C-alpha positions in Angstrom: -80.5 -28.4 29.1 -82.4 -30.7 31.4 -85.6 -29.9 33.3 -85.1 -28.8 36.9 -86.8 -31.1 39.6 -89.9 -29.8 41.2 -89.5 -28.3 44.6 -91.9 -27.1 47.3 -94.9 -28.5 45.4 -94.1 -26.4 42.3 -94.0 -28.1 38.9 -90.7 -28.3 37.2 -89.9 -25.6 34.7 -89.3 -27.1 31.2 -86.2 -26.2 29.3 -86.6 -23.9 26.3 -86.6 -25.8 23.1 -84.3 -24.3 20.4 -83.8 -25.5 16.9 -80.4 -26.1 15.5 -80.7 -23.0 13.3 -81.6 -20.9 16.3 -78.7 -22.4 18.3 -76.2 -21.4 15.7 -77.5 -17.9 15.2 -75.1 -15.2 16.5 -76.2 -12.8 19.2 -76.4 -9.1 18.3 -76.8 -6.1 20.7 -77.8 -2.8 19.2 -75.3 -0.9 21.3 -72.3 -3.0 20.2 -71.2 -2.6 16.5 -70.9 -5.7 14.4 -67.4 -6.8 13.8 -67.4 -5.6 10.2 -68.9 -2.2 11.1 -66.9 0.9 11.9 -67.0 2.2 15.5 -69.3 5.2 15.9 -68.5 8.7 17.2 -66.0 9.1 20.1 -67.3 9.7 23.6 -66.3 13.4 23.3 -68.3 14.0 20.2 -71.4 15.4 21.8 -69.9 18.5 23.2 -73.3 20.2 23.2 -74.0 18.5 26.5 -71.0 20.2 28.1 -71.9 23.7 27.1 -71.7 26.5 29.6 -74.7 26.3 31.9 -76.4 23.7 29.7 -79.5 22.1 31.2 -80.3 18.6 29.9 -84.0 18.0 29.1 -86.1 15.5 31.0 -86.8 13.5 27.8 -83.1 12.9 27.0 -82.8 9.1 27.2 -79.0 9.2 27.0 -78.5 11.0 30.2 -80.2 12.2 33.4 -81.1 15.9 33.5 -78.3 17.9 35.0 -76.8 21.4 35.0 -73.2 22.1 34.2 -71.6 25.5 34.5 -68.1 26.6 33.5 -65.8 29.5 34.4 -62.4 30.4 33.1 -60.1 30.8 36.1 -56.7 31.9 35.1 -55.8 30.0 31.9 -57.9 26.9 32.7 -61.6 26.1 32.7 -63.3 25.0 35.9 -66.6 23.2 35.5 -69.2 22.3 38.2 -72.1 19.9 37.6 -75.2 19.1 39.6 -78.2 16.9 39.2 -76.9 13.7 37.5 -75.2 11.9 40.3 -76.1 10.8 43.9 -79.7 12.0 43.7 -80.6 10.5 47.1 -78.0 12.6 48.9 -79.0 16.0 50.3 -76.8 17.6 47.6 -74.0 16.6 45.3 -71.6 18.1 42.8 -68.9 17.1 40.3 -66.1 19.5 39.9 -63.4 19.3 37.1 -60.2 21.2 36.3 -58.1 19.8 33.5 -58.5 16.1 33.8 -58.8 16.1 37.6 -62.4 15.3 38.7 -63.7 15.4 42.2 -67.2 14.2 43.4 -68.7 15.6 46.6 -71.9 14.6 48.3 -73.5 15.9 51.5 -76.0 14.4 53.9 -77.6 15.3 57.2 -79.3 13.5 60.0 -81.0 14.3 63.3 -79.1 15.8 66.2 -77.3 13.0 68.1 -78.4 14.0 71.6 -77.2 17.0 73.6 -74.0 18.3 72.2 -72.0 21.4 73.0 -70.5 21.4 69.5 -71.7 21.3 65.9 -71.4 17.6 64.6 -69.8 18.2 61.2 -67.8 15.4 59.6 -65.7 15.8 56.5 -64.3 12.8 54.7 -61.9 13.2 51.7 -60.6 10.1 50.0 -58.2 9.7 47.1 -58.8 6.6 44.9 -55.5 5.4 43.4 -57.5 4.4 40.3 -58.0 8.1 39.7 -54.4 8.2 38.6 -54.4 4.7 36.9 -52.5 3.1 39.8 -53.0 0.3 42.3 -52.8 0.8 46.0 -49.6 -0.6 47.6 -49.4 -3.4 50.1 -50.9 -6.9 50.0 -54.6 -5.8 50.3 -54.6 -3.7 47.1 -57.3 -1.5 48.6 -57.4 1.9 50.1 -57.1 1.9 53.9 -56.8 4.5 56.6 -56.6 8.1 55.3 -53.1 9.4 54.4 -51.6 12.6 55.8 -52.5 14.4 52.5 -56.1 13.3 52.8 -56.3 14.4 56.5 -54.9 17.8 55.7 -57.4 18.2 52.8 -60.3 17.2 55.2 -59.1 20.0 57.6 -59.0 22.6 54.9 -62.6 21.8 53.9 -63.8 21.6 57.5 -62.2 24.9 58.6 -63.6 26.7 55.5 -67.3 25.7 55.8 -67.8 25.3 59.6 -68.2 29.0 60.3 -71.0 29.3 57.7 -73.6 27.1 59.5 -76.1 29.2 61.4 -75.8 29.4 65.2 -78.1 27.0 66.9 -78.1 24.5 64.0 -77.0 21.2 65.5 -78.1 18.4 63.1 -75.4 16.0 62.1 -73.9 16.9 58.7 -71.4 14.8 56.7 -69.4 15.9 53.6 -68.0 13.1 51.4 -65.3 13.9 48.8 -64.0 11.3 46.4 -61.2 11.9 43.9 -62.4 10.1 40.7 -59.8 11.3 38.2 -56.4 12.8 38.8 -54.1 14.2 36.0 -51.2 14.6 38.5 -51.0 18.3 37.6 -54.1 20.0 39.0 -54.5 19.6 42.7 -57.9 18.1 43.8 -58.1 19.6 47.3 -59.4 23.0 46.2 -61.8 21.4 43.9 -63.2 19.3 46.8 -63.8 22.5 48.8 -65.6 24.1 45.8 -67.6 20.9 45.5 -68.5 20.9 49.2 -69.7 24.4 49.0 -71.8 23.7 45.9 -73.3 20.5 47.3 -74.3 22.3 50.6 -75.7 25.3 48.6 -78.0 23.2 46.4 -79.1 21.1 49.4 -81.8 21.7 51.9 -79.2 22.0 54.7 -79.0 25.5 56.2 -75.8 27.0 54.9 -74.8 30.6 54.8 -72.8 30.2 51.6 -71.8 29.8 49.0 -68.1 30.0 49.4 -65.3 29.1 47.0 -61.6 28.5 47.1 -58.6 28.9 44.9 -54.9 28.1 45.1 -52.5 31.0 44.3 -48.9 30.6 43.2 -46.2 33.2 42.5 -43.9 32.5 39.6 -41.6 35.2 38.2 -43.3 37.8 40.3 -46.7 37.0 38.8 -49.6 35.4 40.5 -51.2 32.2 39.1 -54.6 30.9 39.9 -54.7 27.2 40.5 -51.1 26.5 39.5 -50.2 23.1 38.3 -47.8 20.9 40.3 -45.0 21.8 37.8 -45.7 25.5 38.4 -45.7 25.0 42.1 -42.1 23.6 41.9 -41.0 27.1 40.7 -43.4 29.1 42.9 -42.4 31.1 45.9 -45.9 30.8 47.3 -48.5 28.0 47.7 -51.5 29.7 49.2 -55.1 28.4 49.5 -57.7 31.0 50.2 -61.5 30.4 50.7 -64.1 33.1 51.1 -67.6 34.4 50.4 -68.3 37.1 47.8 -67.4 39.8 50.4 -65.0 38.3 52.9 -62.2 35.7 53.4 -63.0 32.7 55.6 -59.8 30.6 55.5 -56.2 30.8 54.6 -53.5 28.1 54.4 -50.1 29.0 53.0 -46.5 27.9 52.6 -44.1 30.5 51.4 -40.4 31.2 50.8 -39.9 34.2 52.9 -42.4 36.4 51.1 -43.4 39.8 52.5 -46.7 40.7 54.2 -47.5 42.9 51.2 -47.1 40.0 48.8 -49.5 37.9 51.0 -52.1 40.6 50.9 -51.8 41.0 47.1 -52.2 37.2 46.7 -55.3 37.2 48.9 -56.9 40.0 46.8 -55.9 38.2 43.6 -57.4 34.9 44.9 -60.6 36.7 46.1 -61.3 37.9 42.6 -61.2 34.3 41.3 -63.4 33.3 44.2 -66.1 35.8 43.2 -66.2 34.2 39.7 -66.6 30.7 41.1 -69.3 31.8 43.5 -71.2 33.3 40.4 -71.1 29.8 38.9 -72.4 28.2 42.1 -75.2 30.8 42.3 -76.3 29.8 38.8 -76.4 26.1 39.9 -78.4 27.0 43.0 -80.9 28.9 40.8 -81.5 25.8 38.6 -80.9 22.9 41.0 -81.3 24.3 44.5 -83.7 22.9 47.1 -85.7 24.9 49.6 -83.7 25.2 52.8 -84.9 23.4 55.9 -86.2 25.5 58.7 -84.9 24.6 62.2 -85.7 25.7 65.7 -83.0 27.7 67.4 -82.8 26.6 71.0 -84.6 29.2 73.2 -82.6 30.6 76.0 -84.1 31.0 79.4 -83.9 34.8 79.4 -85.1 35.1 82.9 -82.5 32.8 84.3 -79.8 34.4 82.1 -80.8 37.8 83.4 -80.6 36.6 87.0 -77.2 35.0 86.4 -75.9 38.1 84.6 -76.9 40.3 87.6 -75.4 37.9 90.2 -72.4 36.4 88.4 -71.0 38.5 85.6 -69.1 40.9 87.9 -67.6 37.9 89.8 -66.6 36.3 86.6 -64.8 39.4 85.4 -63.0 39.6 88.7 -61.9 36.0 88.7 -60.7 36.2 85.0 -57.6 38.1 86.3 -56.5 35.3 88.6 -52.9 34.5 87.8 -52.3 31.1 86.3 -54.4 29.0 83.9 -55.6 26.4 86.4 -56.0 28.8 89.3 -58.1 31.0 87.1 -60.2 28.0 85.9 -60.8 26.9 89.5 -61.7 30.3 90.6 -64.3 30.7 87.9 -65.7 27.2 88.5 -66.1 28.0 92.2 -68.4 30.9 91.2 -70.6 28.5 89.2 -70.6 25.8 91.8 -71.6 28.2 94.6 -74.5 29.5 92.5 -75.7 26.0 91.5 -75.6 24.9 95.1 -77.9 27.8 96.1 -80.1 27.7 93.1 -80.7 24.0 92.7 -80.5 22.2 96.0 -79.5 18.5 96.2 -83.0 17.4 97.3 -84.5 18.2 93.9 -85.6 15.4 91.6 -82.3 14.1 90.1 -83.4 14.2 86.5 -84.9 17.7 86.8 -81.8 18.9 88.6 -79.4 17.4 86.0 -81.4 19.2 83.2 -81.5 22.5 85.1 -77.8 22.4 85.9 -76.9 21.6 82.2 -78.9 24.6 81.0 -77.4 26.8 83.7 -73.9 25.6 82.6 -74.6 26.6 79.0 -75.7 30.0 80.2 -72.7 30.4 82.4 -70.4 29.6 79.5 -72.2 32.3 77.5 -71.5 34.8 80.3 -67.9 33.8 80.6 -67.4 34.3 76.9 -69.2 37.7 77.2 -66.8 38.7 80.0 -63.7 37.7 78.2 -64.7 39.5 75.0 -65.8 42.6 77.0 -62.3 42.7 78.7 -60.6 42.5 75.3 -62.7 45.2 73.9 -61.7 47.3 76.9 -58.0 46.3 76.2 -57.9 44.2 79.4 -56.6 40.7 78.8 -56.9 37.9 81.4 -53.2 37.8 82.2 -52.8 41.6 82.4 -50.9 42.0 79.1 -51.6 44.7 76.5 -53.0 43.6 73.1 -49.6 43.5 71.5 -47.6 42.1 74.4 -45.7 38.8 74.2 -45.5 36.4 77.1 -42.3 35.6 78.9 -40.0 33.4 76.8 -37.4 30.8 78.0 -35.3 28.6 75.7 -32.7 25.9 76.7 -30.5 23.9 74.4 -28.9 20.4 74.6 -31.2 19.3 77.3 -31.0 15.6 76.2 -27.6 13.8 76.2 -27.9 11.3 73.3 -30.1 13.1 70.8 -28.4 14.8 67.9 -30.1 18.1 68.8 -32.6 19.2 71.5 -34.3 22.2 72.9 -37.0 23.2 75.3 -39.0 26.3 74.3 -41.4 27.8 76.9 -43.7 30.8 76.2 -45.9 31.6 79.1 -47.7 28.3 80.0 -47.0 26.7 76.6 -44.0 24.4 76.5 -42.5 22.2 73.8 -39.5 19.8 74.0 -38.2 19.4 70.5 -35.5 17.0 69.2 -33.7 16.8 65.9 -32.5 13.5 64.4 -30.1 13.3 61.5 -30.2 10.4 59.1 -28.9 9.1 55.8 -30.7 9.0 52.4 -32.0 5.6 53.4 -34.1 7.3 56.0 -36.0 9.4 53.5 -39.8 9.0 53.5 -41.2 7.6 50.3 -44.6 9.1 49.6 -46.9 7.4 47.2 -50.4 8.6 46.3 -52.1 10.3 43.4 -49.1 12.5 42.8 -46.0 10.9 41.2 -44.0 9.2 43.9 -41.5 11.4 45.7 -39.2 11.4 48.8 -39.1 13.6 51.8 -35.8 14.6 53.4 -37.4 16.7 56.1 -40.2 15.7 58.5 -41.7 17.3 61.6 -44.0 15.2 63.9 -46.1 16.9 66.5 -47.5 15.2 69.6 -50.1 16.6 71.9 -50.6 14.3 75.0 -53.5 14.7 77.3 -51.4 15.7 80.3 -50.3 18.9 78.5 -53.7 20.4 79.4 -54.2 18.5 82.6 -56.6 16.0 81.2 -56.8 12.3 80.6 -57.6 10.4 77.4 -56.1 7.3 75.7 -53.2 7.7 73.3 -54.2 5.9 70.1 -51.9 7.5 67.6 -51.9 11.1 66.2 -55.3 12.8 65.7 -56.2 15.0 62.8 -55.4 18.1 64.9 -51.9 16.8 65.6 -51.2 15.9 62.0 -52.4 19.4 60.9 -50.3 21.2 63.5 -47.2 19.2 62.6 -47.7 19.9 58.9 -48.0 23.7 59.6 -44.8 23.7 61.6 -43.1 21.6 58.9 -44.1 24.2 56.2 -42.8 27.0 58.4 -39.3 25.4 58.7 -38.9 23.7 55.3 -37.8 26.9 53.4 -34.7 27.3 55.7 -33.5 23.7 55.4 -30.1 23.7 53.7 -29.7 22.4 50.1 -29.2 18.6 50.0 -26.1 19.0 47.9 -24.5 20.9 50.8 -26.1 19.1 53.7 -27.3 15.6 52.5 -28.8 14.5 55.8 -32.4 13.4 56.2 -33.8 15.5 59.1 -36.6 14.5 61.5 -38.0 16.9 64.1 -40.2 15.7 66.9 -42.2 18.2 69.0 -43.7 16.9 72.2 -46.0 19.4 73.9 -45.6 19.3 77.7 -47.8 22.3 78.5 -50.3 24.1 76.4 -52.1 27.4 76.8 -52.2 28.8 73.4 -50.4 28.1 70.1 -48.4 25.0 70.7 -47.9 24.7 66.9 -46.0 28.0 66.9 -44.0 26.8 69.9 -43.0 23.8 67.8 -41.7 26.1 65.1 -39.6 28.0 67.6 -38.4 24.8 69.3 -37.7 23.2 65.9 -35.4 26.1 64.9 -33.5 25.8 68.2 -33.2 22.0 68.0 -31.7 22.2 64.5 -29.3 24.9 65.6 -28.2 22.7 68.5 -27.8 19.8 66.1 -25.5 21.8 63.8 -27.9 22.0 60.9 -26.8 25.0 58.9 -30.3 26.5 58.5 -30.5 29.6 56.3 -32.3 31.7 58.9 -33.9 31.1 62.3 -37.7 30.9 62.2 -40.3 32.0 64.8 -44.1 31.8 64.9 -46.9 33.7 66.6 -50.7 33.2 66.9 -52.9 36.2 66.5 -56.5 36.6 67.8 -59.4 38.8 67.0 -62.6 40.2 68.6 -65.1 42.0 66.4 -68.2 43.4 68.0 -70.5 46.4 67.4 -68.1 47.8 64.9 -65.1 47.6 67.2 -62.1 45.6 66.2 -59.3 44.3 68.6 -56.4 42.3 67.3 -54.4 40.3 69.9 -50.8 39.1 69.8 -49.7 35.7 71.3 -53.2 34.6 72.3 -54.1 32.3 75.2 -56.2 29.2 74.8 -59.3 30.9 76.2 -58.8 33.9 73.8 -58.6 31.5 70.9 -61.7 29.6 72.1 -63.8 32.7 72.8 -62.4 35.0 70.0 -63.3 35.3 66.4 -60.0 34.3 64.7 -56.9 32.1 65.2 -54.3 33.5 62.8 -50.9 31.8 62.9 -47.9 33.4 61.1 -44.4 32.0 61.0 -41.3 33.3 59.3 -37.8 34.7 59.5 -36.8 38.3 60.0 -37.1 38.7 56.3 -40.4 37.2 55.4 -43.3 34.7 55.9 -42.7 31.0 55.5 -46.1 29.7 56.7 -49.6 31.1 57.5 -52.9 29.6 58.6 -56.1 31.4 59.4 -59.3 30.0 60.9 -62.3 32.1 61.9 -65.6 31.6 63.7 -67.5 34.4 62.0 -68.8 34.7 58.4 -65.6 36.3 57.2 -63.1 39.1 57.7 -62.0 41.9 55.4 -58.6 42.4 53.9 -58.2 45.6 55.9 -58.4 43.5 59.1 -56.0 41.0 57.6 -53.5 43.7 56.7 -53.5 45.1 60.3 -53.2 41.6 61.7 -50.2 40.8 59.4 -48.4 44.0 60.4 -48.9 43.3 64.1 -47.8 39.7 63.6 -44.6 40.8 61.9 -43.6 42.9 64.9 -44.5 40.1 67.3 -42.7 37.4 65.3 -39.5 39.5 65.3 -39.7 40.1 69.0 -40.2 36.4 69.7 -37.2 35.6 67.4 -35.0 38.1 69.2 -35.9 37.0 72.7 -35.6 33.2 72.0 -32.1 33.6 70.6 -31.0 35.7 73.5 -32.5 33.2 76.0 -30.7 30.2 74.5 -27.4 32.0 74.1 -26.8 30.7 70.5 -27.0 33.1 67.6 -26.0 30.6 64.8 -26.0 26.8 64.3 -23.3 24.9 66.1 -20.2 24.4 63.8 -20.0 20.7 64.6 -22.5 17.9 64.6 -23.2 15.8 67.7 -20.7 13.0 68.2 -23.7 10.6 68.1 -24.8 11.9 64.7 -23.8 9.9 61.6 -20.9 11.3 59.5 -22.1 11.5 56.0 -19.8 12.0 52.9 -21.1 12.0 49.4 -18.9 11.5 46.3 -19.4 10.9 42.6 -18.0 8.0 40.7 -18.1 7.0 37.0 -21.3 5.1 36.3 -19.3 2.4 34.7 -17.4 1.9 38.0 -20.6 1.1 40.0 -20.1 -2.6 39.4 -16.5 -2.4 40.8 -17.9 -0.9 44.1 -20.8 -3.3 44.5 -19.0 -6.5 43.3 -20.6 -9.8 42.2 -23.7 -10.3 44.3 -22.7 -7.3 46.5 -19.6 -9.0 47.7 -17.3 -5.9 47.5 -19.7 -3.4 49.1 -20.5 -5.8 52.0 -16.8 -6.2 52.6 -16.2 -2.5 52.6 -19.1 -1.9 55.1 -17.8 -4.6 57.4 -14.2 -3.5 57.4 -15.0 0.2 57.9 -18.2 -0.1 60.1 -20.1 2.2 57.7 -23.3 2.2 55.6 -22.7 2.7 51.8 -25.5 3.6 49.4 -24.9 3.7 45.6 -27.3 5.4 43.3 -27.8 4.8 39.6 -26.2 8.2 38.6 -23.0 7.2 40.4 -23.6 9.1 43.6 -22.1 7.3 46.6 -23.2 8.2 50.1 -21.1 6.9 53.0 -22.4 7.3 56.6 -20.9 6.2 59.9 -21.1 7.0 63.6 -17.6 7.8 64.8 -14.6 9.8 63.6 -12.6 8.6 60.6 -14.8 5.6 59.6 -16.6 7.3 56.7 -13.3 8.9 55.5 -11.6 5.4 55.4 -14.5 4.0 53.4 -14.3 6.8 50.9 -10.5 6.2 50.5 -11.2 2.6 49.7 -14.0 3.4 47.2 -11.8 6.0 45.5 -9.1 3.4 45.2 -11.5 0.9 43.7 -12.7 3.3 41.1 -9.3 5.0 40.4 -7.6 4.7 37.0 -4.0 3.6 36.7 -1.8 6.6 35.7 1.2 6.1 33.5 4.5 7.2 35.2 3.0 7.2 38.7 4.7 5.2 41.4 2.4 2.8 43.4 3.0 0.7 46.5 1.3 -2.7 46.3 1.0 -6.2 47.5 2.6 -9.1 45.6 -0.2 -11.5 44.7 1.6 -14.0 42.6 5.1 -14.8 41.3 6.1 -16.2 38.0 9.5 -17.1 36.3 9.4 -13.9 34.3 8.3 -11.6 37.2 5.7 -10.8 39.9 2.1 -9.6 39.7 1.5 -6.8 42.2 -1.9 -5.4 43.2 -1.4 -1.6 42.8 -5.1 -0.7 43.2 -8.0 -2.8 44.5 -8.7 -5.4 41.8 -5.9 -4.1 39.5 -2.7 -6.0 39.2 0.5 -4.9 37.4 3.5 -7.0 36.2 6.9 -6.1 37.6 9.2 -7.9 35.1 12.2 -9.8 36.5 14.5 -7.3 34.9 13.1 -4.6 37.0 13.7 -6.2 40.4 17.4 -5.4 40.6 20.2 -3.6 38.8 22.1 -6.9 38.5 21.0 -9.9 36.5 18.4 -12.3 38.0 18.1 -15.6 36.4 14.6 -16.4 37.7 12.2 -15.4 40.5 
């Protein structure tokens, strides 16, 4: 090693001088065993650190102090740990079930200016390394969140948002990272438990804790946090979140289960939730920080009183103006007139802007008060009773070249829905933490700005659109025919053209009609309804088929979809700290009657009681046959020569699977049938004694070779050509 030249006036540092003996001496590190030594205890040896509620001591040099608690939920152990990781975050938790591990951290920052909403951000990311996999594509790095990640974000957001106190407006971020995935235990529920734990031990004001559990139904028995294998056999996939006393969020897919089964599942899940909350309380006791005090914005009570005296009566009167936009304009006119009188234009511009903003906040408060008072008095804005459904119109085959189309209109909510039929090549491949799988049914939901009379740029589907589409897809999937009987890939697109309440349920109704128009033999028609709720001073009002304003100013948005026989999808969001199972029971019963009424009226309106018997002439004809696996080569040919020739001659698309399943698709009558005949001929076996017609392919002195089946020649001996003697051919 040579000495480094001096720089910046500093003397050069001399190289260390080592003797030959020192140079040849091997390096040893105390934490690596010598080659001849046996490896020490395994990493799982010290189980004492993982004991229930174990608190590591400050003096333990092998690990940072932390608290770990465990609870048996069903037949599995759920563990939650705090204190060891992300100590600079406001709060953090590590949650484990089986070998699935989820880390969650929360942070907060100052309020970003004047906002009329709570700035909560939830981020949920799945690392493919958690399942020992590499990301796809050239970058080999996780990119934009997948649909599964977005749906998990929404579940967490919808569960925790109602539990932040009114008036708290600091920015809050929740970060969830899937660190280990055993491809059996779902991580989304663990992330929600981790978010609740991290918020509960942090200084952020949070009216928790809450917990969540997934409920399955296999062989008429409920299972807490079922595995992916168990979910394959389950009639129910329900996620429920709640506090110790009430339920705050429900998300469910089901296979036509009854309302009573849903209620039993919620009660079963709530018992597990109480156990998990007990574990979180234990962590808060040992690791919790003192909650931050915050100032609740003080209302100008004098101005509020003046506005209530002058404007509340006018607002109540204008609320009954027919039509969404006419009603909105009439109410805005009340505010504009008051502002013009109260704050003249010659005021200081900055002072006037501040005063008008404060007055607008108070006016919105009065409008909400008026809407809720009307509902409590059983007087809705559009004059309907609490259980009444708006007018329904349904039209089919509105588009000439689509495979199926429908326009579903309910009041001022309208969806144009199309169905496209495809081949197995159109299936969506889904690759993530779960084992790769294919989707044969997809529903995509679009909510453009003009549907609510507004303007914003269209930069792809937002989280809300993805969530609404997923809910409608869940609702319709149980009635999709078996692939063995109807092997088509199905894509539904719902474009919302007008919206005033529950466009996702309009997509369910429109999706049913579009598939019926396309000739998809669905098992049962499906309809959906959105329910609302107002709870105040001990009074409870449940509303059927809510308007957008009733959703915005009410306490619950409860969407229920299903057939006449049972529920296929369910989603509940609330704006209060929770609701009881008694209220849920009443809401489900009222939703059942409303759903059946919508189903009856939409089928009468469209004039179609069953799917069309024939597919559209523009839809591909798809035939599936089975051939001997050993005959696959005969169909494909060397380098794909035979299958390409078949496709060119018949104008079809032919797909051959490894198990011998052959799918032939074509647009137009007779093409697929012709291709199937040719494939059957290629794979047929020659039968002794059967008479074949063929083409002479070569002639020899002793006879002629005749192609009796594709690729199979038979010899017709010269003696068989005629009854008289033939010397040669």
